C-alpha angles and dihedrals in degrees: 000000000000125000133190118209119208128188142123108307092237088065094059094114090055089047089054088062092051090047089053089053092050092049089051087054091054101262128130112230111211099183104117091175092074089067089072101247096112102066109151116219138155087256093068117106124220094261091055093048091049091050092051091049093049093047092049090046092050092045091051101044090043090062132084097219144011129233109193131180121213130200136229119225093257097054096066109082097176113028089191089069093058108095095174101228090142089064091053089048091053090050092051091049091050092047093054094044097251119159112252128208112191120195115197136018125334108264103177141021094263090064087072093064110117091235091065111086112209125211132178095216145008095259093060092044093048091052091049092049091053090049095044115117105232 
Protein backbone atom coordinates (compact mmCIF):
# COMPACT_ATOMS: atom_id res chain seq x y z
CA UNK A 1 0.00 0.00 0.00
CA UNK A 2 1.41 3.38 -1.01
CA UNK A 3 0.97 6.59 0.97
CA UNK A 4 1.73 10.23 0.21
CA UNK A 5 2.55 12.56 3.10
CA UNK A 6 1.72 16.25 2.75
CA UNK A 7 2.69 19.10 5.05
CA UNK A 8 4.47 22.41 5.15
CA UNK A 9 7.95 21.96 3.64
CA UNK A 10 9.65 23.27 6.76
CA UNK A 11 8.30 20.21 8.62
CA UNK A 12 10.04 17.72 6.30
CA UNK A 13 12.34 16.37 9.03
CA UNK A 14 9.32 15.59 11.21
CA UNK A 15 7.62 13.96 8.18
CA UNK A 16 10.67 11.73 7.72
CA UNK A 17 9.98 10.28 11.17
CA UNK A 18 6.34 9.59 10.30
CA UNK A 19 7.45 8.04 7.02
CA UNK A 20 9.76 5.76 8.98
CA UNK A 21 6.80 4.70 11.16
CA UNK A 22 4.68 3.97 8.09
CA UNK A 23 7.45 1.95 6.48
CA UNK A 24 7.79 -0.07 9.70
CA UNK A 25 4.04 -0.75 9.40
CA UNK A 26 4.54 -2.12 5.87
CA UNK A 27 3.58 0.94 3.79
CA UNK A 28 5.52 2.47 0.92
CA UNK A 29 5.95 6.24 1.31
CA UNK A 30 6.06 7.94 -2.08
CA UNK A 31 6.74 11.54 -0.95
CA UNK A 32 10.14 12.39 -2.42
CA UNK A 33 9.83 15.98 -1.20
CA UNK A 34 10.46 14.95 2.42
CA UNK A 35 14.02 14.00 1.49
CA UNK A 36 14.81 17.73 1.19
CA UNK A 37 15.46 18.07 -2.52
CA UNK A 38 12.36 20.16 -3.26
CA UNK A 39 13.12 23.36 -1.44
CA UNK A 40 11.43 26.24 -3.22
CA UNK A 41 13.35 29.47 -3.49
CA UNK A 42 13.51 32.49 -5.72
CA UNK A 43 16.69 31.02 -7.23
CA UNK A 44 14.82 28.13 -8.86
CA UNK A 45 14.33 28.27 -12.59
CA UNK A 46 11.11 27.28 -14.35
CA UNK A 47 12.40 23.84 -15.30
CA UNK A 48 13.22 23.03 -11.67
CA UNK A 49 9.81 24.21 -10.48
CA UNK A 50 8.13 22.13 -13.17
CA UNK A 51 10.16 19.05 -12.17
CA UNK A 52 9.20 19.48 -8.50
CA UNK A 53 5.53 19.84 -9.42
CA UNK A 54 5.59 16.78 -11.67
CA UNK A 55 7.38 14.67 -9.07
CA UNK A 56 4.92 15.69 -6.34
CA UNK A 57 1.99 15.02 -8.69
CA UNK A 58 3.31 11.58 -9.67
CA UNK A 59 4.09 10.67 -6.06
CA UNK A 60 0.59 11.66 -4.97
CA UNK A 61 -1.48 10.09 -7.74
CA UNK A 62 0.65 6.94 -7.51
CA UNK A 63 -0.48 6.46 -3.91
CA UNK A 64 -3.56 4.85 -2.41
CA UNK A 65 -4.09 7.38 0.39
CA UNK A 66 -3.01 10.76 1.70
CA UNK A 67 -1.75 11.67 5.16
CA UNK A 68 -1.75 15.44 5.49
CA UNK A 69 -0.73 17.68 8.37
CA UNK A 70 -2.49 20.98 8.99
CA UNK A 71 -1.35 24.01 10.93
CA UNK A 72 -2.82 26.18 13.62
CA UNK A 73 -2.44 29.95 13.32
CA UNK A 74 0.32 30.10 15.92
CA UNK A 75 2.66 27.56 14.29
CA UNK A 76 3.42 29.65 11.23
CA UNK A 77 6.15 32.14 12.05
CA UNK A 78 6.48 33.61 8.54
CA UNK A 79 3.26 33.36 6.47
CA UNK A 80 5.24 34.39 3.40
CA UNK A 81 7.05 31.06 3.55
CA UNK A 82 3.80 29.07 3.26
CA UNK A 83 3.23 28.25 -0.36
CA UNK A 84 0.18 26.07 0.27
CA UNK A 85 1.08 23.02 -1.80
CA UNK A 86 -0.44 20.76 0.85
CA UNK A 87 -3.85 22.30 0.15
CA UNK A 88 -3.53 21.55 -3.56
CA UNK A 89 -2.46 18.01 -2.75
CA UNK A 90 -5.54 17.60 -0.55
CA UNK A 91 -7.73 18.84 -3.41
CA UNK A 92 -6.19 16.37 -5.84
CA UNK A 93 -6.65 13.51 -3.38
CA UNK A 94 -10.30 14.43 -2.85
CA UNK A 95 -10.90 14.78 -6.59
CA UNK A 96 -9.58 11.30 -7.34
CA UNK A 97 -11.43 9.67 -4.44
CA UNK A 98 -8.39 8.96 -2.31
CA UNK A 99 -8.85 8.39 1.45
CA UNK A 100 -7.51 11.34 3.47
CA UNK A 101 -6.17 11.29 7.02
CA UNK A 102 -5.74 14.82 8.40
CA UNK A 103 -3.63 15.41 11.48
CA UNK A 104 -4.23 18.75 13.16
CA UNK A 105 -6.93 21.41 13.13
CA UNK A 106 -9.27 22.02 10.24
CA UNK A 107 -7.83 24.84 8.14
CA UNK A 108 -10.27 25.14 5.27
CA UNK A 109 -13.84 24.24 4.35
CA UNK A 110 -12.86 21.01 2.57
CA UNK A 111 -11.57 19.58 5.83
CA UNK A 112 -15.23 19.22 6.87
CA UNK A 113 -16.02 16.75 4.11
CA UNK A 114 -17.06 13.41 5.63
CA UNK A 115 -14.34 11.61 3.64
CA UNK A 116 -11.62 13.50 5.51
CA UNK A 117 -10.75 11.70 8.72
CA UNK A 118 -9.53 14.15 11.38
CA UNK A 119 -7.00 13.28 14.11
CA UNK A 120 -5.48 15.38 16.84
CA UNK A 121 -2.09 13.68 16.67
CA UNK A 122 0.05 11.20 14.78
CA UNK A 123 -0.50 8.32 17.22
CA UNK A 124 -4.28 8.34 16.71
CA UNK A 125 -3.92 8.70 12.93
CA UNK A 126 -1.39 5.88 12.73
CA UNK A 127 -3.69 3.55 14.66
CA UNK A 128 -6.59 4.45 12.33
CA UNK A 129 -4.46 3.84 9.25
CA UNK A 130 -3.53 0.40 10.56
CA UNK A 131 -7.21 -0.38 11.27
CA UNK A 132 -8.54 1.03 7.98
CA UNK A 133 -10.22 -1.52 5.73
CA UNK A 134 -8.51 -1.14 2.40
